[in-house]
N, CA, C and O atoms as a MOPAC input file, in Angstrom:
PM7 MOZYME 1SCF
protein

 N    112.80200 1   183.94500 1   145.11400 1
 C    112.69900 1   182.97600 1   144.18000 1
 C    114.08900 1   182.07700 1   145.01100 1
 O    115.19300 1   182.38000 1   145.46300 1
 N    113.48000 1   181.17000 1   144.91100 1
 C    114.87700 1   180.29000 1   146.05700 1
 C    115.39200 1   179.31300 1   144.43700 1
 O    114.94000 1   179.34300 1   143.29200 1
 N    116.67400 1   178.42100 1   145.17000 1
 C    117.53100 1   178.05400 1   143.85900 1
 C    116.25400 1   176.45400 1   143.65600 1
 O    116.41500 1   175.75100 1   142.65800 1
 N    115.06000 1   176.06900 1   144.72200 1
 C    114.47300 1   174.76500 1   143.98100 1
 C    113.54000 1   175.42600 1   143.17500 1
 O    113.22400 1   174.72300 1   142.21500 1
 N    113.24100 1   176.00700 1   143.19100 1
 C    111.76000 1   176.96600 1   142.66000 1
 C    112.20700 1   176.90400 1   140.77200 1
 O    111.81200 1   176.44200 1   139.70200 1
 N    113.13600 1   177.61300 1   141.29500 1
 C    114.01800 1   178.32200 1   139.99000 1
 C    114.57800 1   177.42000 1   139.38800 1
 O    114.64000 1   177.66900 1   138.18400 1
 N    115.36500 1   175.73300 1   139.89100 1
 C    115.46900 1   174.69500 1   139.19100 1
 C    114.23500 1   174.12200 1   138.63600 1
 O    114.12100 1   173.90600 1   137.43000 1
 N    113.18600 1   173.83700 1   139.60400 1
 C    111.68100 1   173.37100 1   139.04700 1
 C    111.44700 1   174.24600 1   137.74300 1
 O    111.45700 1   173.74900 1   136.61700 1
 N    111.28400 1   175.29600 1   137.94000 1
 C    110.55500 1   176.45800 1   136.80200 1
 C    111.17500 1   175.92900 1   135.55300 1
 O    110.41400 1   175.52600 1   134.67300 1
 N    112.74500 1   175.87000 1   135.33300 1
 C    113.64300 1   175.75200 1   134.33100 1
 C    113.62300 1   174.21700 1   133.88000 1
 O    113.85400 1   173.94500 1   132.70100 1
 N    113.36100 1   173.25200 1   134.77500 1
 C    113.38500 1   172.27800 1   134.33800 1
 C    111.54300 1   172.44000 1   133.71900 1
 O    111.83300 1   172.33900 1   132.52700 1
 N    109.96400 1   172.60900 1   133.70600 1
 C    109.47500 1   172.72000 1   133.10100 1
 C    109.35400 1   173.55100 1   131.85400 1
 O    108.42800 1   173.30500 1   131.08100 1
 N    110.51200 1   174.85500 1   131.49800 1
 C    110.66300 1   175.36500 1   130.35300 1
 C    111.33700 1   174.41600 1   129.72400 1
 O    110.71400 1   173.96800 1   128.76200 1
 N    113.09100 1   173.61600 1   130.03100 1
 C    113.59000 1   172.90500 1   129.43500 1
 C    112.55800 1   171.89200 1   128.34100 1
 O    112.69100 1   171.68700 1   127.13500 1
 N    111.08900 1   171.17600 1   129.70200 1
 C    110.82400 1   170.03700 1   129.37900 1
 C    109.95400 1   170.66400 1   127.75500 1
 O    110.23800 1   170.07700 1   126.71100 1
 N    109.08600 1   171.67300 1   127.72300 1
 C    108.48600 1   172.04500 1   126.74300 1
 C    109.07000 1   172.86000 1   125.80700 1
 O    108.54800 1   173.10900 1   124.72000 1
 N    110.36300 1   173.38100 1   126.25700 1
 C    111.16600 1   173.52900 1   124.94300 1
 C    111.51800 1   171.74400 1   124.11700 1
 O    111.38700 1   171.29100 1   122.98000 1
 N    111.84500 1   171.37400 1   125.01600 1
 C    112.39100 1   169.82000 1   124.25900 1
 C    111.04800 1   169.04100 1   123.84700 1
 O    111.23800 1   168.04800 1   123.14500 1
 N    110.00700 1   169.27800 1   124.10800 1
 C    108.88800 1   169.27100 1   123.58100 1
 C    108.08100 1   169.30900 1   121.44400 1
 O    107.70300 1   168.54600 1   120.55500 1
 N    108.34100 1   171.25900 1   121.84800 1
 C    108.27700 1   171.73100 1   120.56200 1
 C    109.25700 1   171.65100 1   119.54700 1
 O    109.05400 1   172.07000 1   118.40700 1
 N    110.60200 1   170.98600 1   120.01900 1
 C    112.15400 1   171.09300 1   119.56300 1
 C    112.43900 1   170.09500 1   119.07200 1
 O    112.78900 1   169.98300 1   117.89700 1
 N    112.33300 1   169.09500 1   119.96400 1
 C    112.38000 1   166.95200 1   119.42800 1
 C    111.04700 1   166.04100 1   119.63400 1
 O    110.58800 1   165.22900 1   120.43700 1
 N    110.73300 1   166.64400 1   118.48100 1
 C    109.64500 1   165.18200 1   117.76100 1
 C    109.63000 1   164.38000 1   116.81500 1
 O    108.70000 1   163.93400 1   116.14400 1
 N    110.75200 1   164.20800 1   116.79000 1
 C    111.04500 1   163.34700 1   115.65900 1
 C    110.67300 1   161.57300 1   116.24200 1
 O    110.89800 1   160.53900 1   115.61300 1
 N    110.36900 1   161.64200 1   116.91700 1
 C    110.26900 1   160.12600 1   117.97700 1
 C    109.30700 1   160.49700 1   119.07000 1
 O    109.36000 1   161.53400 1   119.73000 1
 N    108.19500 1   159.28700 1   119.21800 1
 C    107.29700 1   159.27500 1   119.62500 1
 C    108.17300 1   159.24500 1   121.49900 1
 O    107.95200 1   160.01100 1   122.43700 1
 N    109.01600 1   158.21000 1   121.43600 1
 C    109.29900 1   157.73400 1   123.10300 1
 C    109.73900 1   159.10200 1   123.03300 1
 O    109.00400 1   159.63400 1   123.86500 1
 N    110.85300 1   160.46800 1   122.32300 1
 C    110.97300 1   161.25900 1   123.67000 1
 C    110.11800 1   162.69100 1   123.99400 1
 O    110.33000 1   163.58100 1   124.81800 1
 N    108.92100 1   162.48600 1   122.84400 1
 C    107.70300 1   162.92900 1   123.63900 1
 C    107.47800 1   162.58900 1   124.52400 1
 O    107.39000 1   163.36000 1   125.48000 1
 N    107.30700 1   161.48500 1   124.62000 1
 C    106.75100 1   161.08600 1   125.93200 1
 C    108.06000 1   161.02900 1   127.24700 1
 O    107.55300 1   160.95900 1   128.36700 1
 N    108.92700 1   161.04000 1   127.24600 1
 C    109.89400 1   161.40700 1   128.47000 1
 C    109.66300 1   162.93500 1   128.63500 1
 O    109.59200 1   163.24600 1   129.82300 1
 N    109.47900 1   164.32700 1   127.47600 1
 C    109.31200 1   165.32800 1   127.88300 1
 C    107.60300 1   165.08400 1   128.83100 1
 O    107.26900 1   165.27400 1   130.00000 1
 N    107.20500 1   164.81000 1   128.15600 1
 C    105.79800 1   164.62300 1   129.06200 1
 C    105.57700 1   164.33700 1   130.25500 1
 O    104.92800 1   164.91700 1   131.12500 1
 N    106.19000 1   163.34800 1   130.24700 1
 C    106.86900 1   162.80200 1   131.41600 1
 C    108.11900 1   163.67400 1   132.51200 1
 O    108.83300 1   163.59700 1   133.51300 1
 N    107.93500 1   164.00700 1   132.05000 1
 C    109.22800 1   165.14400 1   133.04500 1
 C    108.84100 1   166.36300 1   133.06200 1
 O    109.66300 1   166.95600 1   133.75900 1
 N    107.56300 1   167.53800 1   132.46400 1
 C    106.65200 1   167.95900 1   132.61300 1
 C    106.23400 1   167.67200 1   133.65100 1
 O    106.43900 1   168.51400 1   134.52500 1
 N    105.28500 1   166.08700 1   134.17000 1
 C    104.43900 1   165.88300 1   134.89200 1
 C    105.31700 1   165.77600 1   136.04700 1
 O    104.75400 1   165.44600 1   137.09100 1
 N    106.77300 1   166.01500 1   136.10100 1
 C    107.51200 1   165.28700 1   137.07500 1
 C    107.78900 1   166.76200 1   138.21900 1
 O    108.00200 1   166.68300 1   139.42800 1
 N    107.71200 1   167.87900 1   137.49000 1
 C    108.37100 1   169.31700 1   137.64100 1
 C    106.40500 1   170.34200 1   138.26400 1
 O    106.23000 1   171.33500 1   138.97100 1
 N    105.32800 1   169.35200 1   137.48400 1
 C    105.03100 1   169.97900 1   138.16200 1
 C    104.20800 1   169.13000 1   139.66200 1
 O    103.74200 1   169.57300 1   140.71200 1
 N    104.31100 1   168.07000 1   139.21800 1
 C    104.21800 1   167.39400 1   141.03700 1
 C    105.65200 1   168.22000 1   141.97900 1
 O    105.45900 1   168.36500 1   143.18600 1
 N    106.94700 1   168.69600 1   141.42400 1
 C    107.67300 1   169.27800 1   142.68800 1
 C    107.21100 1   169.89900 1   142.69200 1
 O    106.54500 1   169.69100 1   143.70700 1
 N    106.65700 1   171.37000 1   142.03100 1
 C    106.35600 1   172.32600 1   142.40400 1
 C    104.95900 1   172.77000 1   142.43900 1
 O    104.52400 1   173.82500 1   141.97700 1
 N    104.13500 1   171.60000 1   143.20200 1
 C    103.20200 1   171.87800 1   144.23800 1
 C    103.08600 1   171.27800 1   145.35500 1
 O    102.30200 1   171.67200 1   146.21800 1
 N    103.86100 1   170.22600 1   145.49700 1
 C    104.67500 1   169.84000 1   147.14900 1
 C    105.59900 1   170.56200 1   147.49200 1
 O    106.29300 1   170.15000 1   148.42200 1
 N    106.00400 1   172.16400 1   146.73500 1
 C    106.80500 1   173.03900 1   147.21800 1
 C    105.76200 1   174.07700 1   147.21500 1
 O    106.12700 1   175.11200 1   147.77200 1
 N    104.49700 1   174.09000 1   146.71600 1
 C    103.99500 1   175.69300 1   147.16500 1
 C    102.84900 1   175.12700 1   148.15100 1
 O    102.14200 1   175.99200 1   148.66800 1
 N    102.58400 1   173.81000 1   148.46700 1
 C    101.78500 1   173.21800 1   149.66100 1
 C    102.35100 1   173.15100 1   151.04800 1
 O    101.76300 1   173.12100 1   152.12900 1
 N    104.14500 1   173.12700 1   150.65300 1
 C    104.06900 1   172.79300 1   152.36000 1
 C    104.65200 1   174.24200 1   152.22500 1
 O    104.99900 1   174.40900 1   153.39500 1
 N    104.94800 1   175.25500 1   151.65800 1
 C    105.23100 1   176.01400 1   152.01200 1
 C    103.94900 1   177.00600 1   152.09200 1
 O    104.36300 1   178.16300 1   152.02000 1
 N    102.79900 1   176.96800 1   152.19400 1
 C    101.89600 1   178.02700 1   152.39500 1
 C    100.68900 1   176.54400 1   153.65500 1
 O     99.49400 1   176.60100 1   153.94400 1
 N    101.75200 1   175.47000 1   154.04000 1
 C    100.73000 1   174.57100 1   155.01500 1
 C     99.78100 1   174.42900 1   154.54600 1
 O     98.95400 1   174.87200 1   155.34300 1
 N     99.61300 1   174.30400 1   154.25000 1
 C     97.78600 1   173.90900 1   153.85700 1
 C     97.46000 1   172.27400 1   154.01100 1
 O     97.71800 1   171.69100 1   152.95800 1
 N     97.05600 1   171.56700 1   154.85400 1
 C     97.34400 1   170.38400 1   155.19500 1
 C     95.88400 1   169.87300 1   154.24700 1
 O     95.56500 1   168.86200 1   153.62000 1
 N     95.54400 1   170.58800 1   154.41500 1
 C     93.61100 1   170.09500 1   153.50400 1
 C     94.08800 1   169.90900 1   151.94800 1
 O     93.44700 1   170.69400 1   151.24900 1
 N     94.77000 1   169.32400 1   151.37800 1
 C     94.86800 1   169.90700 1   150.22900 1
 C     96.23600 1   168.51700 1   150.31500 1
 O     96.50200 1   168.27300 1   149.13800 1
 N     96.75200 1   167.98000 1   150.86300 1
 C     98.21300 1   167.10700 1   150.45200 1
 C     97.35800 1   166.24700 1   149.24700 1
 O     97.94800 1   166.17500 1   148.16900 1
 N     96.48900 1   165.82000 1   149.30400 1
 C     96.46300 1   164.90900 1   148.31700 1
 C     96.91900 1   165.42000 1   146.51300 1
 O     96.84300 1   164.76200 1   145.47600 1
 N     97.24400 1   166.40600 1   146.68100 1
 C     96.66600 1   166.65100 1   144.90600 1
 C     97.90900 1   166.72300 1   144.48900 1
 O     98.10000 1   166.74600 1   143.27300 1
 N     99.31700 1   166.78900 1   145.63300 1
 C    100.10700 1   166.20500 1   144.48700 1
 C    100.30100 1   164.89600 1   143.98900 1
 O    100.97900 1   164.66700 1   142.98700 1
 N     99.35800 1   163.47600 1   145.09000 1
 C     99.03100 1   162.12300 1   144.91700 1
 C     98.16800 1   162.41800 1   144.17000 1
 O     97.62900 1   162.13000 1   145.23900 1
 N     97.32100 1   162.74500 1   143.31600 1
 C     96.76900 1   163.27400 1   142.80000 1
 C     97.01300 1   163.66200 1   141.22400 1
 O     96.10100 1   163.47400 1   140.41900 1
 N     98.22100 1   164.18600 1   140.82800 1
 C     98.92800 1   164.80000 1   140.43900 1
 C     99.67800 1   163.19000 1   140.09600 1
 O     99.14100 1   162.32200 1   139.40800 1
 N    100.45500 1   163.12200 1   140.48200 1
 C    101.46300 1   161.66400 1   140.24700 1
 C    100.44700 1   160.68100 1   139.95800 1
 O    101.02400 1   159.86500 1   139.23900 1
 N     99.23100 1   160.29900 1   140.12300 1
 C     98.82600 1   158.89000 1   139.45900 1
 C     98.23900 1   159.33200 1   138.31400 1
 O     98.00900 1   158.49100 1   137.44600 1
 N     97.86900 1   160.77700 1   138.07100 1
 C     97.54700 1   160.83900 1   136.12700 1
 C     98.58300 1   161.05800 1   135.61000 1
 O     98.57600 1   161.39500 1   134.42600 1
 N     99.77400 1   160.94400 1   136.30000 1
 C    100.89300 1   161.23800 1   135.61100 1
 C    101.33800 1   159.31900 1   134.99000 1
 O    101.53200 1   158.81100 1   133.88500 1
 N    101.32900 1   158.88600 1   136.19600 1
 C    101.89100 1   157.42100 1   136.01400 1
 C    100.24300 1   156.95500 1   134.98500 1
 O    100.34600 1   155.83600 1   134.48200 1
 N     99.36400 1   157.42100 1   134.79000 1
 C     98.16700 1   156.77500 1   133.73900 1
 C     98.74000 1   157.80200 1   132.33600 1
 O     98.51200 1   157.55000 1   131.15300 1
 N     99.26100 1   158.58900 1   132.68900 1
 C     99.45200 1   159.56500 1   131.38400 1
 C    100.61500 1   158.08700 1   130.98600 1
 O    100.04600 1   157.23700 1   130.30100 1
 N    101.52000 1   157.88400 1   131.20600 1
 C    102.59500 1   157.23700 1   131.01300 1
 C    102.12000 1   155.41900 1   130.40200 1
 O    102.65100 1   154.67400 1   129.57900 1
 N    101.17000 1   155.30700 1   131.09000 1
 C    100.87600 1   153.88100 1   130.82100 1
 C    100.56700 1   154.09900 1   129.39800 1
 O    101.04900 1   153.50500 1   128.43400 1
 N     99.67100 1   155.06300 1   129.41200 1
 C     98.83900 1   155.25500 1   128.26100 1
 C    100.39000 1   156.10000 1   127.15800 1
 O     99.88800 1   157.21800 1   127.04300 1
 N    100.62600 1   156.11900 1   127.02800 1
 C    101.27800 1   156.46200 1   126.42500 1
 C    102.44300 1   155.68100 1   125.77800 1
 O    102.67200 1   155.81400 1   124.57600 1
 N    103.22800 1   154.81600 1   126.61100 1
 C    104.07600 1   153.50300 1   126.21300 1
 C    102.97200 1   152.70600 1   125.63200 1
 O    103.45100 1   152.32700 1   124.56300 1
 N    101.16100 1   151.99200 1   125.76400 1
 C    100.73400 1   151.24100 1   125.04700 1
 C    100.45500 1   152.34700 1   123.60700 1
 O    100.07800 1   151.87700 1   122.53300 1
 N    100.62900 1   153.37500 1   123.74300 1
 C     99.76900 1   153.97100 1   122.45800 1
 C    101.45400 1   153.72000 1   121.17100 1
 O    101.48300 1   153.71900 1   119.94100 1
 N    102.36800 1   153.58100 1   121.99200 1
 C    103.81100 1   153.16400 1   121.17700 1
 C    103.54700 1   152.05100 1   120.45400 1
 O    103.42400 1   151.74000 1   119.27000 1
 N    103.49000 1   151.48500 1   121.64700 1
 C    103.62100 1   149.42200 1   121.59300 1
 C    102.55100 1   149.36900 1   120.23400 1
 O    102.85200 1   148.72000 1   119.23200 1
 N    101.46400 1   150.02200 1   120.32800 1
 C    100.41300 1   150.31300 1   119.38500 1
 C    100.79600 1   150.16300 1   117.76500 1
 O    100.54300 1   149.45300 1   116.79100 1
 N    101.76400 1   151.59900 1   118.25000 1
 C    102.18600 1   152.04800 1   116.16700 1
 C    103.30900 1   151.32000 1   116.39900 1
 O    103.61700 1   150.62000 1   115.43400 1
 N    104.25200 1   151.21100 1   117.63400 1
 C    105.09900 1   150.20900 1   116.03600 1
 C    105.19500 1   149.08300 1   115.76900 1
 O    106.12200 1   148.46900 1   115.24100 1
 N    104.11900 1   148.72300 1   116.17000 1
 C    103.70900 1   147.04800 1   116.28000 1
 C    102.88400 1   147.03200 1   114.36500 1
 O    103.17900 1   146.23300 1   113.47600 1
 N    101.47200 1   148.61900 1   114.24000 1
 C    101.73300 1   148.75700 1   113.37800 1
 C    101.96800 1   149.40100 1   111.62600 1
 O    101.60900 1   149.25200 1   110.45800 1
 N    102.79800 1   150.14400 1   112.48700 1
 C    103.67700 1   150.75500 1   111.23000 1
 C    105.22800 1   150.51600 1   111.30100 1
 O    106.21900 1   150.71800 1   110.59900 1
 N    104.95800 1   150.06000 1   112.33500 1
 C    107.09700 1   149.19300 1   111.69200 1
 C    108.27100 1   150.29800 1   112.76400 1
 O    109.45900 1   150.04700 1   112.96300 1
 N    107.62200 1   151.31400 1   113.22400 1
 C    108.79800 1   152.32900 1   113.82300 1
 C    108.04000 1   153.31000 1   114.59400 1
 O    106.81500 1   153.39800 1   114.51500 1
 N    108.65600 1   153.93300 1   115.22300 1
 C    108.54000 1   154.68000 1   116.56400 1
 C    108.64000 1   156.75600 1   116.38600 1
 O    108.89400 1   157.52800 1   117.31100 1
 N    108.34200 1   157.14100 1   114.89800 1
 C    108.78800 1   158.02200 1   114.49300 1
 C    107.13200 1   158.28600 1   114.32100 1
 O    106.19700 1   157.58200 1   113.94000 1
 N    107.29100 1   159.94900 1   114.89900 1
 C    105.86400 1   160.54400 1   114.37700 1
 C    105.32800 1   161.13700 1   113.36700 1
 O    104.25000 1   161.70900 1   113.21000 1
 N    106.84300 1   160.78200 1   112.22400 1
 C    106.26700 1   161.60000 1   110.57200 1
 C    105.23600 1   160.46100 1   110.61000 1
 O    104.04800 1   160.74900 1   110.75700 1
 N    105.75200 1   158.78300 1   110.44600 1
 C    104.95100 1   157.73900 1   109.92800 1
 C    103.52200 1   157.48600 1   110.40000 1
 O    102.87500 1   156.58600 1   109.86400 1
 N    103.03900 1   158.16500 1   111.29000 1
 C    101.74400 1   158.08400 1   111.94400 1
 C    101.30200 1   159.11900 1   111.06100 1
 O    101.72700 1   160.26100 1   110.88400 1
 N    100.00300 1   158.23800 1   110.34800 1
 C     98.60100 1   159.34400 1   109.60100 1
 C     97.37600 1   159.16800 1   110.88400 1
 O     96.88800 1   158.21800 1   111.49600 1
 N     97.20200 1   160.74600 1   110.88300 1
 C     96.21700 1   160.45500 1   111.67400 1
 C     94.48900 1   160.55700 1   111.31000 1
 O     93.36600 1   160.62500 1   111.81100 1
 N     95.16400 1   160.51400 1   110.19300 1
 C     93.22300 1   160.47400 1   109.00200 1
 C     92.85400 1   159.50700 1   108.23600 1
 O     92.15800 1   159.54900 1   107.22200 1
 N     93.51400 1   158.32600 1   108.93500 1
 C     93.89500 1   156.54600 1   108.57300 1
 C     93.66000 1   155.87700 1   109.31500 1
 O     94.41800 1   155.60000 1   110.24500 1
 N     92.12100 1   155.23300 1   109.07600 1
 C     91.95500 1   154.27000 1   110.10400 1
 C     92.43400 1   152.69900 1   110.42900 1
 O     92.08500 1   152.15000 1   111.47400 1

């Protein structure tokens, strides 16, 4: 395992731990999700460059596009929830309420 593989896999694990342990605010949850997606992008790019597969080079770009869509959706949910509930704390959100 190269140091770059170790760093990217440890970044993914740290972001999963941050997601599971630090769920007080919605913005910290979104940042953890974004770091997970970016570490997956780096790992996919490294894997494709090592395998020298030219037919699957679009896969990291699709992952990055989905990551951007996820970030836009998360930020719009953050704005909508802070407008309706007054804060971005996750404990104030009640999913059973319409």
